Wavefront OBJ file of the C-alpha trace (Angstrom):
o trace
v 60.194 -87.036 -123.903
v 60.663 -83.271 -123.542
v 56.878 -82.711 -123.297
v 56.521 -85.285 -120.454
v 59.355 -83.623 -118.480
v 57.799 -80.159 -118.777
v 54.490 -81.495 -117.568
v 56.157 -83.114 -114.494
v 57.964 -79.919 -113.648
v 54.727 -77.948 -113.821
v 53.032 -80.355 -111.431
v 55.838 -80.061 -108.942
v 55.617 -76.242 -109.040
v 51.884 -76.361 -108.421
v 52.389 -78.688 -105.449
v 55.045 -76.407 -103.900
v 52.789 -73.412 -104.447
v 49.879 -75.194 -102.780
v 52.074 -76.200 -99.830
v 53.257 -72.635 -99.398
v 49.718 -71.296 -99.490
v 48.689 -73.904 -96.983
v 51.593 -73.047 -94.694
v 50.769 -69.348 -94.988
v 47.141 -70.026 -94.110
v 48.177 -72.163 -91.145
v 50.578 -69.479 -89.980
v 47.905 -66.797 -90.385
v 45.427 -68.891 -88.476
v 47.961 -69.428 -85.707
v 48.627 -65.723 -85.459
v 44.912 -64.975 -85.377
v 44.396 -67.620 -82.713
v 47.237 -66.138 -80.673
v 45.789 -62.649 -80.966
v 42.337 -63.931 -80.071
v 43.712 -65.805 -77.083
v 45.550 -62.711 -75.911
v 42.538 -60.457 -76.389
v 40.404 -62.935 -74.551
v 42.894 -62.951 -71.709
v 42.978 -59.200 -71.528
v 39.232 -58.809 -71.707
v 38.235 -61.604 -69.363
v 41.078 -62.857 -67.249
v 42.713 -59.499 -66.456
v 39.534 -57.444 -66.487
v 39.615 -56.598 -62.806
v 43.289 -55.751 -62.843
v 43.036 -53.399 -65.791
v 39.816 -51.860 -64.608
v 41.597 -50.810 -61.459
v 44.534 -49.501 -63.482
v 42.195 -47.522 -65.677
v 40.879 -45.775 -62.599
v 44.318 -44.640 -61.461
v 43.393 -41.064 -62.073
v 40.614 -41.516 -59.520
v 42.767 -42.789 -56.681
v 43.108 -40.282 -53.879
v 45.401 -40.014 -50.892
v 43.593 -38.478 -47.938
v 45.376 -37.282 -44.796
v 44.035 -38.457 -41.441
v 44.262 -35.954 -38.624
v 45.901 -37.277 -35.448
v 44.075 -37.216 -32.141
v 45.354 -34.292 -30.070
v 47.052 -35.118 -26.781
v 45.006 -34.327 -23.696
v 46.082 -32.000 -20.881
v 45.611 -32.896 -17.220
v 46.461 -31.253 -13.925
v 48.902 -32.723 -11.399
v 46.121 -34.844 -9.872
v 44.790 -36.185 -13.163
v 41.882 -33.787 -13.616
v 41.145 -33.170 -17.272
v 41.897 -29.605 -18.386
v 41.666 -30.087 -22.166
v 40.222 -33.140 -23.882
v 38.700 -34.334 -27.139
v 35.165 -35.343 -27.957
v 33.459 -36.343 -31.175
v 31.919 -33.504 -33.098
v 30.096 -33.541 -36.409
v 31.477 -31.034 -38.826
v 30.512 -29.987 -42.322
v 33.335 -30.120 -44.858
v 33.471 -29.256 -48.559
v 35.914 -30.521 -51.188
v 36.142 -27.727 -53.722
v 37.101 -29.750 -56.822
v 33.901 -31.779 -56.458
v 31.587 -28.948 -55.512
v 31.023 -27.450 -58.962
v 29.758 -23.916 -58.550
v 30.886 -23.092 -55.015
v 28.646 -20.051 -54.622
v 25.561 -22.058 -55.587
v 26.528 -24.817 -53.194
v 26.955 -22.418 -50.284
v 23.614 -20.849 -51.077
v 21.920 -24.258 -51.023
v 23.600 -25.157 -47.754
v 21.829 -22.239 -46.092
v 18.668 -24.368 -46.288
v 20.259 -26.998 -44.079
v 22.509 -25.208 -41.630
v 22.859 -21.705 -40.258
v 25.939 -20.118 -41.811
v 27.067 -16.689 -40.685
v 29.125 -14.289 -42.759
v 32.052 -15.149 -40.481
v 31.595 -18.872 -41.265
v 31.667 -18.163 -44.986
v 34.675 -15.873 -44.696
v 36.643 -18.417 -42.643
v 35.715 -21.129 -45.133
v 36.886 -19.072 -48.093
v 40.162 -18.381 -46.308
v 40.516 -22.110 -45.756
v 39.855 -22.761 -49.464
v 42.726 -20.455 -50.364
v 45.041 -22.316 -47.997
v 44.129 -25.863 -49.076
v 44.524 -27.819 -52.271
v 41.299 -28.359 -54.291
v 41.102 -32.048 -53.423
v 41.438 -31.439 -49.681
v 38.237 -31.005 -47.672
v 37.820 -27.635 -45.944
v 35.917 -27.126 -42.705
v 32.788 -25.035 -43.148
v 30.865 -25.555 -39.905
v 31.752 -27.424 -36.729
v 29.579 -28.651 -33.885
v 26.556 -29.782 -35.945
v 23.611 -31.217 -34.041
v 21.989 -34.561 -34.905
v 19.025 -32.990 -36.693
v 21.226 -30.983 -39.034
v 23.388 -34.021 -39.723
v 20.311 -36.080 -40.620
v 18.902 -33.426 -42.958
v 22.170 -33.056 -44.835
v 22.670 -36.822 -45.037
v 19.252 -37.299 -46.669
v 20.002 -34.668 -49.314
v 23.653 -35.381 -49.810
v 23.150 -36.503 -53.421
v 22.130 -32.918 -54.183
v 25.202 -31.479 -52.510
v 28.348 -32.484 -54.436
v 31.578 -32.237 -52.498
v 29.775 -32.039 -49.159
v 30.690 -34.471 -46.412
v 29.716 -34.812 -42.779
v 32.656 -36.052 -40.739
v 32.754 -37.036 -37.093
v 36.076 -35.696 -35.861
v 37.572 -35.209 -32.407
v 37.082 -31.628 -31.240
v 38.787 -29.863 -28.342
v 36.836 -29.037 -25.222
v 37.773 -27.404 -21.933
v 35.716 -28.804 -19.051
v 36.900 -26.265 -16.455
v 36.281 -23.207 -18.629
v 37.331 -19.621 -17.987
v 39.322 -20.249 -14.791
v 42.022 -21.966 -16.850
v 41.709 -20.038 -20.099
v 44.952 -18.079 -19.766
v 47.161 -20.930 -18.624
v 45.810 -23.752 -20.810
v 44.960 -21.493 -23.759
v 42.843 -22.757 -26.623
v 42.977 -24.109 -30.156
v 41.480 -22.312 -33.131
v 41.204 -22.778 -36.848
v 44.467 -22.782 -38.763
v 45.141 -19.563 -40.639
v 47.849 -18.416 -43.009
v 50.078 -17.170 -40.195
v 49.871 -20.570 -38.518
v 50.783 -22.394 -41.719
v 53.781 -20.111 -42.132
v 55.274 -21.327 -38.846
v 54.568 -25.065 -39.143
v 55.130 -27.801 -41.689
v 51.962 -27.677 -43.838
v 52.269 -31.394 -44.606
v 51.968 -32.206 -40.931
v 48.691 -30.244 -40.779
v 47.176 -31.423 -44.073
v 44.356 -33.194 -42.250
v 44.045 -30.861 -39.288
v 41.702 -27.927 -39.020
v 42.838 -26.553 -35.616
v 46.081 -25.534 -33.951
v 47.116 -24.192 -30.538
v 46.771 -20.422 -30.376
v 47.876 -19.346 -26.887
v 48.933 -20.813 -23.544
v 49.991 -24.404 -23.132
v 48.083 -25.336 -26.279
v 50.447 -23.114 -28.269
v 53.670 -23.655 -26.346
v 53.493 -27.461 -26.516
v 51.880 -27.647 -29.957
v 54.627 -29.965 -31.241
v 53.919 -32.465 -28.471
v 50.148 -32.219 -28.495
v 49.468 -32.325 -32.225
v 50.888 -35.756 -33.171
v 51.626 -36.994 -36.703
v 49.040 -37.321 -39.484
v 48.181 -40.618 -41.120
v 47.111 -41.291 -44.696
v 44.678 -43.521 -46.521
v 44.548 -44.325 -50.214
v 41.002 -44.526 -51.475
v 39.276 -45.110 -54.789
v 36.586 -42.614 -55.642
v 33.947 -42.473 -58.338
v 33.324 -39.665 -60.779
v 31.338 -37.836 -58.120
v 34.207 -38.030 -55.697
v 32.523 -40.560 -53.414
v 34.795 -43.117 -51.849
v 34.247 -46.538 -53.420
v 36.733 -48.449 -51.391
v 39.722 -48.001 -49.154
v 42.950 -49.416 -50.587
v 45.487 -48.798 -47.837
v 45.805 -46.984 -44.522
v 48.754 -45.537 -42.614
v 47.331 -44.740 -39.183
v 48.122 -41.408 -37.535
v 50.199 -41.097 -34.388
v 48.244 -39.481 -31.581
v 49.634 -36.424 -29.841
v 51.369 -36.806 -26.495
v 49.264 -36.596 -23.347
v 50.800 -34.148 -20.907
v 50.390 -33.425 -17.216
v 50.776 -29.933 -15.839
v 52.095 -28.871 -12.470
v 48.862 -26.926 -11.928
v 46.624 -28.038 -9.084
v 43.126 -27.615 -10.538
v 41.452 -27.370 -7.128
v 43.920 -24.710 -6.007
v 43.477 -22.835 -9.278
v 39.714 -22.748 -8.759
v 40.132 -21.634 -5.160
v 42.521 -18.881 -6.247
v 40.159 -17.684 -8.947
v 37.282 -17.700 -6.472
v 39.308 -15.747 -3.907
v 39.485 -12.770 -6.262
v 35.699 -12.569 -5.988
v 35.144 -11.024 -9.388
v 37.940 -8.467 -9.082
v 40.523 -7.994 -11.800
v 43.863 -9.420 -10.895
v 46.373 -12.206 -11.001
v 47.624 -14.907 -8.656
v 50.709 -17.042 -9.148
v 51.597 -19.842 -6.734
v 54.871 -21.792 -6.958
v 56.418 -24.693 -5.119
v 59.741 -23.111 -4.053
v 61.346 -26.538 -3.750
v 61.071 -27.555 -7.382
v 59.735 -24.569 -9.359
v 56.395 -26.186 -10.170
v 53.617 -23.696 -10.849
v 50.713 -24.665 -8.608
v 48.294 -21.982 -9.770
v 48.442 -19.305 -12.443
v 45.317 -17.174 -12.507
v 44.427 -14.137 -14.547
v 40.961 -12.779 -13.898
v 38.613 -12.327 -15.517
v 39.033 -15.150 -17.987
v 36.948 -16.162 -20.984
v 35.303 -19.230 -22.421
v 38.021 -20.879 -24.578
v 35.489 -23.018 -26.443
v 34.205 -19.919 -28.217
v 37.413 -19.968 -30.245
v 37.300 -23.694 -30.964
v 34.035 -23.550 -32.895
v 34.812 -20.212 -34.510
v 34.034 -17.022 -32.636
v 31.943 -14.435 -34.453
v 33.376 -10.996 -35.128
v 30.734 -9.442 -32.889
v 31.600 -11.722 -29.972
v 35.313 -11.107 -30.460
v 34.758 -7.352 -30.579
v 32.799 -7.602 -27.327
v 35.735 -9.354 -25.665
v 38.211 -6.813 -26.985
v 36.164 -3.819 -25.901
v 35.312 -5.229 -22.466
v 36.844 -2.796 -19.922
v 37.736 -5.772 -17.724
v 40.022 -6.987 -20.539
v 39.334 -10.721 -20.195
v 41.748 -11.551 -23.036
v 44.663 -9.891 -21.206
v 46.901 -12.320 -19.337
v 47.718 -10.282 -16.255
v 49.870 -13.012 -14.693
v 52.450 -13.166 -17.485
v 51.906 -10.130 -19.673
v 50.772 -7.584 -17.115
v 53.567 -5.277 -15.907
v 52.952 -3.413 -12.660
v 55.019 -1.404 -10.190
v 55.903 -4.033 -7.552
v 55.659 -1.458 -4.773
v 56.846 -2.359 -1.303
v 57.119 -6.060 -2.140
v 60.707 -5.351 -3.276
v 61.791 -3.861 0.071
v 63.088 -7.231 1.395
v 65.310 -7.486 -1.688
v 66.609 -3.945 -1.224
v 67.212 -4.686 2.457
v 69.172 -7.817 1.571
v 71.249 -5.828 -0.928
v 72.068 -3.224 1.724
v 73.051 -5.906 4.240
v 75.132 -7.734 1.662
v 76.864 -4.509 0.573
v 77.644 -3.617 4.179
v 75.632 -0.419 3.900
v 73.778 -1.186 7.112
v 73.298 -3.829 9.773
v 70.193 -5.541 10.961
v 70.417 -3.701 14.275
v 71.028 -0.207 12.973
v 68.118 2.008 13.939
v 66.922 5.292 12.527
v 64.077 7.599 13.331
v 61.631 7.383 10.440
v 59.559 10.518 10.352
v 56.907 11.218 7.731
v 59.235 12.235 4.915
v 62.815 12.077 3.623
v 64.898 14.787 1.993
v 68.070 14.341 0.020
v 70.667 16.663 1.569
v 70.741 19.919 -0.353
v 67.354 19.295 -2.006
v 64.018 20.790 -1.089
v 61.790 18.031 -2.343
v 60.248 15.833 0.312
v 59.768 12.115 -0.400
v 56.861 11.177 1.791
v 56.162 8.011 3.700
v 52.858 6.230 3.133
v 52.143 6.989 6.800
v 51.916 10.741 7.266
v 53.252 10.697 10.849
v 56.049 8.229 10.104
v 56.973 5.094 12.060
v 59.366 6.376 14.717
v 62.456 4.322 15.564
v 62.888 1.323 13.243
v 65.551 -1.239 12.466
v 65.662 -3.459 9.402
v 63.083 -6.014 10.566
v 60.636 -3.452 11.843
v 61.111 -1.291 8.745
v 60.088 -4.224 6.568
v 57.258 -5.224 8.885
v 55.734 -1.727 8.981
v 56.854 -1.021 5.394
v 58.635 2.206 6.230
v 59.273 4.157 3.038
v 61.590 6.621 4.781
v 63.879 3.857 6.069
v 64.338 2.558 2.525
v 64.708 6.049 1.068
v 67.611 6.542 3.427
v 69.030 3.101 2.667
v 68.786 3.629 -1.092
v 70.360 7.074 -0.932
v 73.332 5.652 0.947
v 73.653 2.578 -1.245
v 73.050 4.202 -4.631
v 71.385 2.677 -7.678
v 74.607 1.030 -8.895
v 74.896 -1.180 -5.824
v 71.168 -1.856 -5.587
v 70.575 -3.111 -9.135
v 72.833 -6.223 -9.053
v 70.898 -7.779 -6.169
v 67.519 -6.986 -7.752
v 68.782 -8.449 -11.008
v 69.990 -11.571 -9.209
v 66.379 -12.157 -8.124
v 65.296 -11.948 -11.773
v 63.740 -8.492 -11.926
v 63.850 -7.041 -15.409
v 64.233 -10.482 -16.998
v 61.789 -13.010 -18.318
v 61.433 -15.912 -15.935
v 61.446 -18.244 -18.923
v 58.322 -20.153 -18.052
v 56.995 -22.636 -20.605
v 54.061 -20.496 -21.713
v 53.411 -17.835 -24.295
v 53.166 -14.099 -23.758
v 55.571 -13.562 -20.860
v 57.057 -10.064 -20.587
v 60.279 -8.983 -18.897
v 59.230 -5.979 -16.828
v 61.754 -3.198 -16.174
v 64.684 -3.007 -13.781
v 65.840 0.613 -14.194
v 69.487 1.628 -13.975
v 71.737 4.373 -15.251
v 72.483 2.415 -18.421
v 68.829 1.524 -18.968
v 67.723 5.160 -18.676
v 70.479 6.389 -20.947
v 69.635 3.754 -23.581
v 65.864 4.156 -23.267
v 65.353 7.857 -22.585
v 68.787 9.298 -23.424
v 68.836 10.963 -20.035
v 71.034 10.857 -16.945
v 69.947 9.200 -13.729
v 68.721 11.446 -10.892
v 69.253 10.706 -7.184
v 65.524 10.888 -6.472
v 64.916 8.034 -8.901
v 67.094 5.802 -6.730
v 64.783 6.493 -3.777
v 61.548 5.588 -5.509
v 63.154 2.513 -7.098
v 63.815 1.223 -3.576
v 60.066 1.185 -2.880
v 59.172 -0.427 -6.226
v 57.905 2.708 -7.945
v 59.188 4.966 -10.697
v 60.303 3.124 -13.797
v 60.303 -0.287 -12.158
v 57.773 -2.785 -13.509
v 57.301 -6.434 -12.710
v 54.918 -9.207 -13.670
v 53.019 -11.225 -11.041
v 55.018 -14.254 -12.198
v 58.281 -12.436 -11.424
v 56.950 -11.481 -8.006
v 56.106 -15.110 -7.248
v 59.518 -16.137 -8.556
v 61.512 -13.787 -6.307
v 59.273 -14.749 -3.381
v 60.132 -18.405 -3.986
v 63.807 -17.382 -3.989
v 63.337 -15.665 -0.620
v 61.638 -18.808 0.676
v 64.550 -20.908 -0.537
v 67.179 -18.555 0.916
v 68.660 -17.890 -2.473
v 67.936 -21.210 -4.133
v 66.424 -20.553 -7.539
v 64.549 -23.217 -9.500
v 63.218 -22.638 -12.990
v 59.415 -22.225 -12.813
v 57.592 -24.518 -15.192
v 54.105 -25.736 -16.051
v 54.893 -29.103 -17.622
v 55.278 -31.805 -14.992
v 55.343 -34.968 -17.110
v 54.443 -36.455 -20.473
v 53.306 -39.844 -21.685
v 56.301 -41.684 -23.146
v 54.114 -43.721 -25.498
v 54.084 -46.830 -23.325
v 51.496 -45.626 -20.895
v 54.192 -44.383 -18.531
v 54.736 -40.807 -17.425
v 58.145 -39.288 -17.993
v 58.586 -36.709 -15.245
v 60.734 -33.610 -15.681
v 63.439 -32.869 -13.160
v 63.806 -29.471 -11.444
v 66.117 -27.111 -13.295
v 68.256 -25.077 -10.865
v 69.365 -21.575 -11.787
v 72.164 -19.368 -10.524
v 71.468 -18.896 -6.802
v 71.358 -15.567 -4.990
v 74.360 -15.349 -2.690
v 74.050 -13.744 0.754
v 75.248 -14.464 4.251
v 73.027 -16.832 6.304
v 72.459 -14.195 8.987
v 71.178 -11.780 6.348
v 68.683 -14.362 5.099
v 67.640 -14.845 8.736
v 66.997 -11.106 9.123
v 64.812 -10.913 6.028
v 62.962 -14.115 6.906
v 62.151 -12.941 10.433
v 61.038 -9.534 9.180
v 58.560 -11.155 6.784
v 57.093 -13.216 9.613
v 56.931 -10.046 11.704
v 54.987 -8.278 8.914
v 52.253 -10.892 9.206
v 52.249 -12.118 12.790
v 53.040 -9.070 14.934
v 50.550 -6.369 15.787
v 52.482 -3.599 14.026
v 52.908 -5.648 10.826
v 51.048 -4.470 7.755
v 49.337 -7.860 7.297
v 48.389 -8.233 10.968
v 44.806 -7.072 10.572
v 44.040 -9.345 7.649
v 46.038 -12.448 8.615
v 47.993 -12.198 11.864
v 45.049 -11.244 14.064
v 43.437 -14.568 13.176
v 46.361 -16.697 12.048
v 46.104 -20.187 10.613
v 46.067 -22.826 13.322
v 48.662 -25.104 11.809
v 51.195 -22.885 10.065
v 52.734 -19.418 9.920
v 53.099 -17.117 6.944
v 56.063 -14.969 5.926
v 54.938 -12.159 3.670
v 55.092 -8.584 2.493
v 52.291 -6.255 1.512
v 52.541 -3.731 -1.293
v 50.452 -0.877 -2.617
v 51.640 0.563 -5.895
v 50.585 3.899 -7.279
v 49.244 4.150 -10.795
v 49.725 7.911 -11.038
v 52.070 10.436 -9.445
v 50.996 12.773 -6.670
v 52.209 16.352 -6.423
v 54.185 17.586 -3.406
v 51.100 18.899 -1.662
v 48.538 16.363 -2.917
v 47.055 13.585 -0.832
v 45.845 10.212 -2.038
v 42.144 9.950 -1.231
v 40.588 6.786 -2.592
v 37.063 8.090 -2.084
v 37.759 11.081 -4.318
v 39.272 9.129 -7.184
v 37.702 7.095 -9.987
v 38.363 3.369 -9.672
v 40.875 3.236 -12.508
v 43.165 5.572 -10.519
v 43.118 3.510 -7.348
v 46.370 1.895 -6.286
v 47.138 -1.714 -7.138
v 46.973 -4.043 -4.126
v 49.851 -6.528 -3.749
v 50.983 -9.280 -1.434
v 53.820 -11.783 -1.706
v 54.510 -14.528 0.806
v 55.351 -18.122 1.525
v 54.145 -20.806 3.916
v 54.675 -22.609 6.179
v 57.190 -19.940 7.083
v 59.761 -22.401 8.481
v 59.257 -25.102 5.852
v 58.011 -23.347 2.709
v 55.790 -25.458 0.474
v 54.098 -22.673 -1.427
v 55.096 -19.153 -2.526
v 52.310 -16.827 -3.622
v 52.082 -13.464 -5.383
v 48.733 -11.661 -5.516
v 47.864 -8.615 -7.569
v 44.439 -6.978 -7.375
v 44.273 -4.356 -10.083
v 43.110 -1.010 -8.640
v 42.262 -2.866 -5.473
v 43.575 -0.237 -3.050
v 45.436 -1.411 0.052
v 47.672 -4.463 -0.278
v 47.186 -5.456 3.357
v 43.440 -5.055 3.293
v 42.722 -6.542 -0.152
v 45.597 -8.700 -1.470
v 46.842 -10.309 1.762
v 43.532 -12.092 2.574
v 43.440 -13.408 -0.993
v 46.890 -14.945 -0.496
v 45.744 -16.383 2.828
v 42.821 -18.134 1.118
v 45.149 -19.613 -1.484
v 47.563 -20.869 1.192
v 44.704 -22.288 3.221
v 43.351 -24.111 0.206
v 46.757 -25.642 -0.516
v 47.780 -26.451 3.032
v 44.289 -27.685 3.983
v 43.810 -24.994 6.575
v 40.647 -23.210 7.616
v 39.615 -21.228 4.568
v 36.935 -18.613 4.510
v 37.697 -16.805 7.766
v 36.230 -13.397 8.474
v 38.835 -10.798 7.695
v 39.524 -7.589 9.539
v 40.623 -4.401 7.888
v 44.363 -4.018 8.197
v 46.298 -0.874 8.680
v 48.516 -0.694 5.667
v 50.813 1.529 3.767
l 1 2 3 4 5 6 7 8 9 10 11 12 13 14 15 16 17 18 19 20 21 22 23 24 25 26 27 28 29 30 31 32 33 34 35 36 37 38 39 40 41 42 43 44 45 46 47 48 49 50 51 52 53 54 55 56 57 58 59 60 61 62 63 64 65 66 67 68 69 70 71 72 73 74 75 76 77 78 79 80 81 82 83 84 85 86 87 88 89 90 91 92 93 94 95 96 97 98 99 100 101 102 103 104 105 106 107 108 109 110 111 112 113 114 115 116 117 118 119 120 121 122 123 124 125 126 127 128 129 130 131 132 133 134 135 136 137 138 139 140 141 142 143 144 145 146 147 148 149 150 151 152 153 154 155 156 157 158 159 160 161 162 163 164 165 166 167 168 169 170 171 172 173 174 175 176 177 178 179 180 181 182 183 184 185 186 187 188 189 190 191 192 193 194 195 196 197 198 199 200 201 202 203 204 205 206 207 208 209 210 211 212 213 214 215 216 217 218 219 220 221 222 223 224 225 226 227 228 229 230 231 232 233 234 235 236 237 238 239 240 241 242 243 244 245 246 247 248 249 250 251 252 253 254 255 256 257 258 259 260 261 262 263 264 265 266 267 268 269 270 271 272 273 274 275 276 277 278 279 280 281 282 283 284 285 286 287 288 289 290 291 292 293 294 295 296 297 298 299 300 301 302 303 304 305 306 307 308 309 310 311 312 313 314 315 316 317 318 319 320 321 322 323 324 325 326 327 328 329 330 331 332 333 334 335 336 337 338 339 340 341 342 343 344 345 346 347 348 349 350 351 352 353 354 355 356 357 358 359 360 361 362 363 364 365 366 367 368 369 370 371 372 373 374 375 376 377 378 379 380 381 382 383 384 385 386 387 388 389 390 391 392 393 394 395 396 397 398 399 400 401 402 403 404 405 406 407 408 409 410 411 412 413 414 415 416 417 418 419 420 421 422 423 424 425 426 427 428 429 430 431 432 433 434 435 436 437 438 439 440 441 442 443 444 445 446 447 448 449 450 451 452 453 454 455 456 457 458 459 460 461 462 463 464 465 466 467 468 469 470 471 472 473 474 475 476 477 478 479 480 481 482 483 484 485 486 487 488 489 490 491 492 493 494 495 496 497 498 499 500 501 502 503 504 505 506 507 508 509 510 511 512 513 514 515 516 517 518 519 520 521 522 523 524 525 526 527 528 529 530 531 532 533 534 535 536 537 538 539 540 541 542 543 544 545 546 547 548 549 550 551 552 553 554 555 556 557 558 559 560 561 562 563 564 565 566 567 568 569 570 571 572 573 574 575 576 577 578 579 580 581 582 583 584 585 586 587 588 589 590 591 592 593 594 595 596 597 598 599 600 601 602 603 604 605 606 607 608 609 610 611 612 613 614 615 616 617 618 619 620 621 622 623 624 625 626
């Protein structure tokens, strides 16, 4: 019995063992099937998904440069716009040996040393994966040649990008300015992320001052690239926001007429609307072609501009500081009236010179024989130096300076443009702080005729002329008239009033009538050039000026024919029109032009004619002038 039981137990053990083996095999098979199913899913079903993930290290985010806002004049004429331009760009991380690549590119496009130098500077400023501009303004033939051979030029791309252009050229170069390639100094003053896709930035003028408005915001696109850096597909795009279109107060037709009226002479013209401060024209001549800087000016061309004796890069209207000469006499006269130093009717005999009591030095009048008996109006009209010497000596510098300062002399006007300078309004404190010297009585005399230390910019002269036209009302001059609010509508700026100049109405009347007398009466200094053939539909109130550029000795005479041109006087004229309802205030400076009445006054007349639709281009007579 025991042997049968042992045999049964052995069979049962074998069966359990077999079942366990079978279960293990089934379990192993199930696991293998599960692994196979999963591998199959990964290899087949999720192939696309994981292929994309495997290429993550080849995804690239590229910035998209915004379209720059355009600039127009008050009548909608385009002053600065954008047009498509092919440009050659290189991405350094894909280029391999950069020197070899640049050498090969010489076979396709002309590259100057300046191009290479600018490119290398750009490489230092950009990250390796960001394209760097090498050459802009490619023609179709060059683009085609590079496109055919692009497989031999790793990292090289031809991009069609909007490029700045200035359709009205040199006549607007100083006011509109220009854009140029971004350099390290530019990147230091802006957010580099905002300019990641941009190659240009505003350098001077409106382009610089309103850079934040004009530039816009960059966009971005995520792209997949192959091992050679070529874009395989675009994954996502965040479009850029275009810069704001702006409209200036400038009248392009008037600006061209003003530039033309200088007839190739060096000078500046500023025209303002005295009612709202809008700058109608702002000319500095000669100008320059701003597009030279957009495409990258060569060192030789830049050196030529810098060494040009006409100084075309110098903004005479805002940066130039000149003795204002006799154009300040109306302001000095107003100060004397306001201080009670004199009256409009007080007369004096103005001989050919003035002496401070107790001093031997003679301060001469511009007219050797003097002007005889003059009152305030006639003194301004004939521009009697002696009358104002006497007035200044009585008034003193301390009572003269506040009125001149109230008109803005010695202070920046605060126009929305770059490069403005303040000029100089001398005083006792100014001389002590600047030269560590005391003030001398004779300096008060020459300050009253706009000479000595006094310096003013043509913009300041136009500004105080607008204040005279407005009888003390002062409006902030500005160049921006309106901007696009993003909905296709123009948001117009309102006039910004400033602290007015206070004076009695009868004193304003005296100055106003004297300025009309200077132009429209036979003894006025602008009679020969304007008054003898006046406009048919309006009158002009104005003041001539002739400022010395070097001092004459006691016994020396100014003889233009004996002097080189660079020692000639500067010719000046300030005025407003129509005299009884001023719509335009003008300041004209002709550098080394000679007589203000003979040279600057007819220029102002042409500008006023052009604006008021008068009869431009009249034949001008030679005026007797100071």
